[in-house]
C-alpha positions in Angstrom: 7.2 19.5 4.5 7.2 16.5 2.7 5.9 13.0 3.0 7.7 9.7 1.9 6.6 6.2 2.5 8.9 3.3 3.0 7.9 -0.3 2.9 9.0 -3.8 2.7 7.7 -7.2 1.6 8.6 -10.8 1.6 7.6 -13.7 -0.7 7.6 -16.9 0.6 7.3 -20.5 -1.3 5.4 -22.4 1.0 6.5 -25.9 0.7 4.3 -29.0 0.4 2.7 -30.5 3.7 2.5 -26.9 5.1 -0.5 -25.4 3.5 -2.9 -22.9 5.3 -1.3 -24.0 8.6 1.6 -21.3 7.3 -0.4 -18.6 8.7 -0.3 -20.0 11.8 3.4 -19.5 12.1 4.9 -16.9 14.6 6.8 -14.0 13.4 9.5 -15.5 15.7 9.1 -19.3 14.3 11.9 -19.1 11.6 13.1 -17.5 8.5 12.1 -13.5 7.8 8.5 -12.5 8.9 7.5 -15.8 10.2 8.2 -17.8 7.2 9.0 -20.9 9.0 10.3 -23.6 6.5 9.8 -21.4 3.1 12.0 -20.1 1.2 11.7 -16.5 1.4 13.1 -13.3 -0.8 12.6 -9.9 0.7 11.8 -6.7 -1.1 12.7 -3.3 0.3 11.7 0.4 -1.0 14.4 1.5 -3.6 12.6 4.6 -4.5 11.2 6.1 -1.4 8.9 8.6 -3.0 8.4 11.7 -2.1 5.6 14.0 -2.0 4.6 17.7 -0.9 1.2 17.2 0.3 -1.3 19.1 -1.9 -3.6 19.9 1.3 -3.7 23.1 3.2 -0.3 23.5 4.6 1.3 20.7 2.8 -1.3 18.3 4.5 -2.0 15.1 3.0 -4.8 14.2 0.7 -6.3 10.7 -0.5 -4.8 11.9 -4.0 -1.3 12.2 -2.5 -1.9 8.9 -0.7 -3.0 7.0 -4.1 0.3 8.7 -5.5 2.5 7.4 -2.8 0.8 3.9 -3.2 1.2 3.8 -7.1 5.0 4.8 -6.3 5.2 1.8 -4.0 3.4 -0.8 -6.2 5.4 0.1 -9.2 8.6 -0.3 -7.4 7.5 -3.6 -5.7 6.3 -5.0 -8.9 9.7 -3.8 -11.0 11.8 -5.7 -8.4 9.5 -8.7 -7.9 9.3 -9.2 -11.7 13.3 -8.9 -12.3 13.5 -11.8 -9.3 11.0 -14.2 -11.2 13.7 -16.6 -12.2 15.3 -16.4 -8.7 11.8 -17.2 -6.8 10.5 -19.9 -9.5 14.0 -21.5 -8.8 12.7 -22.3 -5.2 10.3 -24.9 -6.6 13.4 -27.2 -7.6 15.4 -26.1 -4.5 17.4 -23.3 -5.9 17.0 -19.4 -5.2 
């Protein structure tokens, strides 16, 4: 048996005047993931890392979880860094 991790993440540019109140927006309050009036860029798993599980009978171990999460953060970091120009364009109304 194998295990995999799937994930998604959003980066929101919070416009002036929203500040800490952005945390109060409902998930259905507008935009993806409750971003309200924010400009948002979504990222999804492009790697879907698989792991066999190194425990008894392919059970997951703490080391397996660490490996899956490391794969996830590497993938998200690569995607976000590749989109820095687009995200920074949000500051001037682009994107």
